[in-house]
N, C-alpha and C positions, 0 to 999 in steps of 0.2 A: 585139645578143643579148636585152636585156629584152623587147624587141618580140616576138621569137619565143617567148620564155617566156609572155607574156601571150596570144599567138595559141594556143599549146598548151593553156593553162589554159581558155581560152574553149571551145575545142574539145572538151576532156575534159568539161567540165560540159554542153556541148550533147549529147554522145554519151550521157552519163549520164541526162539528161532524156529523150531518145528511148528509151533502153531502159526506163525506167520507164514511159512512156506505153506501149510494147509490152506490158509486164507487165500493166498496168492492163487494157488491151484485151482480153489474153487471160484476165483474171481475172473480167471481168464477164459473159462469156458464160454461159448458164445452166448447161451440162455441162462446165464448166471442170475441168482437171486440176490447176490450179495451187492449192498449199496455201492455206489462210485465213490472211491476213497474211504471206504471203511478200513478202520483199524481194530475193529472188535474181534479178537480172537478167543473170547470167553467160550464160544460153542465148541472150539477146536480143543481148548484147554481141558474141558469136561471129558472129553473122550481120550485123553492122554494120561495114563496113570503115571504116577511118579517112579515106581520101579522101573518102568520102561526107559526112564531117562536115567536114574541112579546106576543102572547096571549095563551101562553101554560098555562094550570092549575097551574105548579109550579112557573112559573115567576109571574102569576098574585097574587097567594096567598102569594107569598113573598113580592113583590114589591108594590102592590097597597096599603097594610095597611101602609107601610113606606111613600108613597107618599101623602096619606091622612093625615098622622100625620105631614107631613112637611107642607102641605097646611094649616093644622089648625094652627100650630104654626106661619106661615106667617100672617095669619088672625088676630091672637090674638095680635101679635106685632105691627100691624099696629093700 
């Protein structure tokens, strides 16, 4: 259970980071409609599905082996 919580937490912050990068990209164009000093990332989060973040190669390479090891330990313990 803790492993899944940490995986979710990593994905949550990765999703937030990507949303802020998209906000920055939208704000830096010359004729931007983004308010000055705006930190509202809600429009960008709506266009970023969770599977896009959960299934990044980095997350999969780090958490999949740990999850498989946890499952193996659970099976052995039973």
